[in-house]
N, C-alpha and C positions, 0 to 999 in steps of 0.2 A: 502820401495818398492813403486814404482809409480803405481797408479791404472790405468786401461785402460781408456782412454779418447775417446769419440766418434770422428769420423772424422769430419772435418769442413773445409769450404772454405768461408772466409768472406773478404770483402773489406771495409775499413773505410776511408772516406774522412775527411780531417782536414783543418781548415783555414791555410793560408800560414804561419802565425807566429808560430802556434803550430807545424806544419810540420817541419819548420826550426829548432825549438828547439829540436825536437826528432832526427832529422838528426845529429845535433851537439852532442847530448848525445851519439848517436850510434858511430859517428866518434871518439869521445874521448875514448870510450870503446875499439874499434877496435885498435886504435893507442897504447893504454896502455895494450893490451891483457887482458882485463877484461870482465867479464860476463855482458851482457846487459839485462835489464829487462824492459818490457813494458806491459801495460794493454790494451787488445783489446777485445771489446765486453764483458766486465765483467770477463775476464780470464787473469791471470798473465802469461806472456810468458817469459821464462828465456833462453837466448841465450848464449851458451858457447863460450869462446874465440877461440875455435878450429873450429867454424862453417865455412863453405865454402861460400864465397861471390862471386856472379856473377852478370853480367848485361845482360839483355835480351832485344833485340829489335825486335819488330813485326811491319810489315807494311801490311795494308789491302787496299782495294779499296778506302776507305773514311777516314781512320785515321791511325796514327802511335802511337806506345806505347813503352815506356821504363819501364822495371821493374828491380828494384834492388832486388836481391834475396839473401836470407841467408838460408842455409840448414845445418841441423845437425841431426845425428841419435838419436833416442829415446833411453833412458837407457834400456839396456837389449835386444834391438832389433837389428837385423842385416839386411842389405839390401839383398833381395833375388836376385839371378842371373836370368837374362832374358833368 
């Protein structure tokens, strides 16, 4: 059984070479329908092959942003209706 983990919202910047290596590993896992694992801020994150992948674009007055998003439900949790 997975213990309750605290909510968190972090952002980690990587040098270009490390970022590219992580993207390649992620792309390989997605292509092969395999689980992707990554360590972020001291925590191992395990992303199932059934995760939903999307790309978000935001534009503000002084900058633009692209976010590659990967979402999946937590074990034993269901999304509440709005």
